[in-house]
N, C-alpha and C positions, 0 to 999 in steps of 0.2 A: 786402070787394071783395078780390078773388085775389091771391094773390103768387106769386112765384116764386122758387127760387135759380137763380141763371145764373152762367157763366164769362163773365170778362170778358178780356179783351185779355191782360191781362198774367198770364194764369193765377188770378187771385183772383174770388172770388166776391162779390156784391151779390143785392141784393133786388131784383126786377122789378115791377112794377106794371103789368102788360097795361093795363086801363084806362086808366090814361094813360099808357103809353107812357114810362115814367117807371123809374128805377132810384135807390137810396139813394147810388151810387157812379157813378162814369162807365164806360160800357160799354168804354172803351178802356182800363182799365187802374183798378181801385180803389185798388190800394195805388200804384202809381205816382203818382195825383192827389192821395192825402192826401199824401205826402212832398213834389211839389212844391208845393201849394198852401199848405199847412197846416205841414209843418217847414220846407222853407227859405225860405218868403217869409214864413213866422210866427214859428215858435220861434226860428229862427237869427238872425231878423233884432232881437229883443228881448234886448238884453245887458244882463241882470238876472240877480242870483243866485239871486233867490227870483221865481218868475212867478206870476200868478193867472190861469186860463184859462176864457173862457166859452167854450161849444161850443154855438151853437143848431143844434140835430139832433144829436142823441145817437146815436140809431139803431143801427146795429150794432157800436158801440163802436169801430171800427177809429181813428178820430184818437185816439181816448183811448189805447190800447193802443201806437201806433205813438211818440205822446208820451212814455208810458212809457219806452218803450225807448230813444228818442233823446236824452233829457233826462240831462244829470249834475247839475241844478238844482233846487231844492225847486221841485215844482209843487203848487198847492192849485188842483184842476179843480173846474169846474161843468160839468155836461151836462143843457141842458133838453133834455125830449123829451115831447111831448105825447099820443102815443101809443106807449110801449115796444115792441119787438120780441119777439117771444113765445120763449121758451127753447127750442122745438124747432125754431126757425127758425135761432138762435144757435147750435145743436149743428151745423150743416147749412153752417155759413161754413170756410171752410179759411185762415183769416190766419195762424193758430199755424205748420202747416207751409209757407206760400209766404215767410213770414217767416223761417225758418228757425231760427223762437223756441220749440224746445221746453222748451228751460230754464224758459221763461218761461208754458208752458201754464196754469200755476195760477194768474198775474197777471191773464190773459185771462180764466179762470173768475170770478173773484173779483169782476172789475168789472162782471159782469154778475150776479153771487148776492146782492151785498150789497145792503141795503135801500134802497128807495129815500127822501129827505127827511132821510138823517143824513150826516154826515161821516164818512167811513171811511177809516184809513189803509191803505193798500193796501200800499205798501213802504215802507221808508225812504225819508223825502224826497217821497213821493208821496200826495196825500190826495184824495179823492173824493168831492163829493156829486153824486147824479143828482136832478134835481127833473122831476116832472112836471108839465108846466106850459105854458101856451098863450103862445107868444111875446107877446102882445100884451099879456100880463099881469106882464110881468118889470120890477121897479123898484126893482134896484139903483142905487146913486150910487156913481161912481168907486171901484169894486171890482174893476174888472179890467185887468190889463196887456195881453191879446192876447186877442181874442174870433175864434173859427173861425167862422162864417158859413155852416154848409152846412146850408141848409133847401132843399127842395125845388123846384125851378127856378121861375121867375116864368112861365113858360107853362101851367103848370097851378096855382101857388099865387101870382097875382100878387100877394095881401094882405100875403105876408110879405114883401115887397121895397119898401113903400112908406117915405115922409119919417114914419111916425108910428113903424114899427118901426126905423127907423135914428136916429131922436131917441132911441129907449129905450137904442140899442146906445152914442150916442152919451155920454149920460149913464153909463151903466154904466161907461165905461171912465175909468179915470187919465188926469192930465195926460200927453201923450206917449204914449199908450197905441195899440195899433195893432187894426184888425180886418183879417182876409183872407177872400178867399172866390173861390170859383171862378168867379164871374159875371163877365159884363163887357158886358154891356147898356147902353147909353146912359142909360137909364130909370133904371137902378138908380145910374148914377155920380151921376148927375144929383138925383137924392133923396139919398144921401149928401152931395153937397156944399151942399146946400139947406140941413143941418141941422148946417154948419159941419165936415165932415170935409174935408182934404186929400188930393184922390184920386188916384193914379197907376194908372196901367196897365202890366201886367207879361206876359211873354212865357207862356202857358196851357199846361196840361199835356199831353200827347198828346190828339189829336183837339181841343182847343181854341186857339185862335190866341191869346186875350189873358187874363186873368184881375185883377182888382182889388186895390188894397192901400190901406187907409183910414185916415190917421192924424190922433189927436187933437190937435190944437195947444194 
């Protein structure tokens, strides 16, 4: 499938799939979306000194990198990705410069260069495990405090937004755990609620009216 690097509305890059008319991040602003959905309503919402994060759709590593930049807590980060992004595409992304994070460019590079299926210490208090895995094969039980659900949209991959998948997410979270996603479709909310999540609608990032946050009571 053809893939293109494009500039989103906030100046940051993402990967565009023309055949699906779908992007890895919002075309209205990749960095803006990451901060609004996953940091503001996810990372900053979880009031723990040590947080275990599961990212569904590791992709470009943007959410992981921003989590590193914005957290002063101990982070155990697990990123799941069925089809890892190629190194030549990573090299064309402008997140380091757009985030004015040149002092941490080595961290961004390390995030992508460390091996898969192994736990790595990226920096003090930040640990990363990248797993090449289909979402349907996730079997973690009460392992995470926070899930970034950043899969491709239900329009192009509806099988990633089903009760079956959200039941796996519910099981993977510890009691009181939180899942955040850019999505806000009624069918997605109902699938979350059907497996036991308490779901709230929140204002969405630029270009989207709403997003969802789900809590495991």
